[in-house]
Phi, psi and omega in degrees: 000128180282167186295315179302320179294315179299316179297321179295315180294323175297322178299317179296322183282312189274327184255326182260352178058037177287152179288160179299324180294318179293319179297320179295325177295316176300316182301314181295321179295317181292317180296325178296318180291319180294327176296319177299316179298320181295318179296321182276351181071040183246135178279155182304320184279353182260008181292133176225187184299321181296318179298316182295317180295322177296321178297313180296319179298317179295321179296311181295321180292336179273003176099004177290134183290158177298325180296318178293320177297321179297318179295319180295320177299320179297315179298314183289325176298318179294317180297313181291331174295322175297318179297320178294314182296334179259014173061032177270334173220168185272317184226160178256104183292342184284344180290342182263002183256126177272144182285150176299139178289131180246150176291138180290123178245147182241145181296143179267133179240151177272155174286160183297323180291333175292320177298315180298322178295319179302312180295318184294313181294325180291324178295336182277355177296154183257344182280158186292334184290351180299331181294314177296315184295325178294319178296321178296311180301316181297313184292321178299315184282314187280349176244339179072019183284159180286161177301315181296327179289322181294313184290341179268000179290141171255163181303321183289351178281347181263126174252094185293320182294317180275353181054054176221157176232135178267119188244134173261107186267199180296144182069018180056036177268128183268141175217155178252124183240132178279162172219169189275173177293325177298317178295321178302315180296316180297320179293318179298317179301315181293314184293328184271338186246290190280321185301316177301325179292318178293323181298324181293342180279345185275155177289327178219154184296144179241143177273355184298142177291311183252128184245151175273188184295341178264006179079017180254163180301138176294151170253168178296323176296319178297322178296316178299321178296319179299317181292326173298319180292327176301316179294317180297317185283335181260341184072016181252099187259110180231014184073042186297128182205149180309319184289331181290329176287323176295317178295321180295318177305309183292318182295317181291325174298314182296319180295336179263014171094010179292144179291141183299325180293324178294316178298321178302315180294318181295321181280342181078029177282134178287329183237144177293337180299324179293331182277331184296342179300333182288341175294324178291320179300318180294322177297318179295320178296320179297318179296320180297315181295319179299314181295326181281330190262331185263118189306316185282355177276344182282142176282136178278000000 
């Protein structure tokens, strides 16, 4: 890693308070571009519109999605803006490049009876890990927190009596999110029974709320694996993923009349625009229910 890149990443961490995951994403995007420059024999300060377009063409031809290319352009635009502000180059060539148009995608949410089935089938499991997995499912759905936020929770972040969780979100912004009595019960069961057993397997004590089989803090990959295992062990396949529970949380709140601004605060969105996507999801769900329920809406 060259010095300008390292300084830029330090800037994101120390001055902009970006999360480690976001910083790693920037790092990979910049290194991918620098690898392209090295192969082409182009210096960092000699990048122009033609170089950028050639880079994008190579990315798209190699199967990289338009969405990923759009993200990389954003990362590189930000990086080169930093270089200009620090007088390392004269101009930022990325400000003149428009991002590839991407198809608008909307988050997929599960129906309420599907959520109930997930919880019910998981409770019927016979292995001991079902207690931890039930607590994970409950907290993901009833609080709507991100996967990265869940795995970074410590035990002291949970207020069982007050039924709230203290979450450190994107940009290191803290928020307090409530959860239900059902979620409270699932967390209590896990904390009183299985977590001490998992803790005993570790070489040293961990403050993490959720532990893996070795008594260590869960990772986001580990969380995804757990949800895959929930489907395997229950035989209930619905495409279970941390984000689908977060999307379901927001969609069900909106369908039950929650204010969009409240949902924005609960989800930790910096902009209301990110939250407004759920209005479209609710409209689509309404159309589906209408088509299924109203006889003349069905195609013959």
